[in-house]
C-alpha positions as CSV (number, residue, x, y, z in Angstrom):
1,M,-45.5,194.9,24.6
2,K,-42.1,193.4,25.7
3,R,-40.6,190.4,24.4
4,L,-40.5,187.4,26.5
5,V,-37.0,185.7,27.1
6,L,-36.8,182.5,28.5
7,V,-33.6,181.7,30.5
8,I,-33.0,178.5,32.3
9,A,-30.6,178.6,35.2
10,C,-29.1,175.8,37.5
11,A,-27.9,175.7,41.0
12,L,-25.1,173.1,40.9
13,I,-24.6,171.7,44.5
14,D,-21.4,170.2,45.5
15,G,-20.9,167.6,48.2
16,A,-20.4,170.4,50.7
17,N,-23.8,171.8,50.1
18,R,-22.2,174.8,48.1
19,V,-23.7,176.5,45.1
20,L,-21.7,177.3,42.1
21,L,-21.9,181.1,40.8
22,A,-20.6,182.3,37.6
23,Q,-19.5,186.0,37.1
24,R,-20.8,187.8,34.0
25,P,-17.7,188.6,31.8
26,P,-16.9,192.2,30.8
27,N,-18.3,191.9,27.2
28,K,-21.8,190.8,28.3
29,A,-24.7,192.9,29.7
30,M,-24.7,193.3,33.5
31,A,-21.0,192.5,33.5
32,G,-19.6,191.7,36.8
33,L,-22.5,190.5,38.5
34,W,-22.7,186.8,39.7
35,E,-25.3,184.5,38.6
36,F,-26.5,181.0,38.3
37,P,-25.1,179.1,35.3
38,G,-27.4,178.5,32.3
39,G,-28.6,180.6,29.3
40,K,-31.2,181.3,26.9
41,C,-33.7,178.6,25.5
42,E,-33.5,178.2,21.8
43,A,-36.6,177.6,19.7
44,G,-37.9,174.0,20.0
45,E,-35.4,173.4,23.0
46,T,-36.7,171.9,26.2
47,P,-35.6,173.6,29.4
48,E,-33.5,170.3,30.3
49,A,-31.8,170.2,26.9
50,C,-30.9,174.0,27.1
51,L,-29.3,173.2,30.5
52,T,-27.6,170.3,29.4
53,R,-26.2,172.4,26.5
54,E,-25.3,175.4,28.2
55,L,-23.8,173.6,31.2
56,H,-21.2,171.8,28.7
57,E,-20.5,175.1,26.9
58,E,-19.8,177.4,29.9
59,L,-18.5,174.8,32.2
60,D,-17.4,171.7,30.4
61,I,-19.5,169.3,32.3
62,E,-21.9,166.5,31.2
63,V,-25.4,166.7,33.0
64,A,-27.9,164.0,32.3
65,A,-31.4,165.4,32.0
66,L,-33.0,163.1,34.9
67,N,-30.4,164.9,37.1
68,L,-32.1,168.1,36.6
69,A,-34.9,168.9,39.2
70,P,-37.1,172.1,38.8
71,L,-37.2,174.2,42.1
72,T,-38.7,177.5,41.5
73,F,-38.8,180.4,38.9
74,V,-38.8,184.1,38.5
75,S,-40.8,186.5,36.3
76,H,-39.2,189.9,36.0
77,S,-39.4,192.9,33.6
78,Y,-36.2,194.7,32.6
79,G,-36.5,198.4,31.5
80,P,-35.0,200.3,28.6
81,Q,-31.8,200.5,30.1
82,D,-31.3,196.8,30.5
83,G,-32.6,195.8,27.0
84,D,-36.4,196.2,27.6
85,F,-37.7,192.6,27.8
86,H,-39.5,190.2,30.3
87,L,-37.5,187.4,31.8
88,L,-39.1,184.0,32.5
89,M,-36.3,182.1,34.4
90,P,-36.8,178.6,36.0
91,L,-34.3,177.5,38.5
92,Y,-33.3,174.0,38.4
93,V,-31.1,172.0,40.9
94,C,-28.3,169.5,40.2
95,R,-26.2,167.5,42.5
96,E,-24.7,165.1,40.0
97,W,-22.6,165.9,36.8
98,H,-19.6,164.2,35.0
99,G,-16.3,166.3,34.8
100,V,-14.9,169.1,36.7
101,C,-16.4,172.5,36.4
102,H,-14.2,175.2,34.9
103,A,-14.7,178.4,33.2
104,A,-14.8,177.4,29.5
105,E,-15.9,181.0,28.7
106,A,-13.2,182.7,30.9
107,Q,-15.8,183.8,33.6
108,N,-14.9,183.6,37.1
109,L,-16.5,180.9,39.3
110,A,-17.2,180.6,42.9
111,W,-18.6,177.8,45.1
112,V,-20.6,179.7,47.6
113,R,-22.1,178.4,51.0
114,P,-26.1,179.2,50.9
115,A,-25.5,181.7,53.7
116,Q,-23.1,183.7,51.6
117,L,-25.2,183.9,48.4
118,R,-26.5,187.4,49.1
119,D,-22.9,188.6,49.5
120,Y,-22.2,188.3,45.6
121,P,-23.9,191.2,43.6
122,M,-26.5,189.5,41.3
123,P,-29.0,190.7,38.4
124,T,-32.3,191.8,40.0
125,A,-34.1,188.9,38.5
126,D,-31.8,186.3,40.4
127,L,-32.3,187.7,43.7
128,P,-35.7,186.0,44.5
129,L,-34.3,182.7,43.7
130,I,-32.1,182.7,46.8
131,A,-34.6,182.4,49.4
132,P,-36.2,179.1,48.0
133,L,-33.0,177.6,47.1
134,R,-31.7,178.5,50.9
135,E,-34.7,176.9,52.2
136,F,-34.3,173.8,49.8
137,L,-30.5,173.3,50.9
138,D,-31.3,173.8,54.7
139,N,-33.9,171.0,54.5
140,R,-31.3,168.6,52.7
141,K,-28.6,168.7,55.4
């Protein structure tokens, strides 16, 4: 049986309806791929607390839990070549935060229009999140 890894992701959406993507650094698994900011949920941590912590650590921004709205999730198994685990990843959306997003962990960042999200190579598990996110953003114009 594979170990279950809970990773919480966030689609930060700016005033121009663009989504922030972060590129995985060279020293991490799946280096060079683009993903939604977030990270592993620690024992006893709520998904909102995880995102608040991770967004502060990765992007140096402050996010209130009440500004995080769950949108969708993905359930994906990675094989032995990728660590042999099962990923459960809720995706939240957030339009309000304090501070300016910058790469606190030296990763590349890109503000991406919804129609261009598929132009960025992403981990396999992230790909199913694009369609519901684009639908959400298209309905918010």
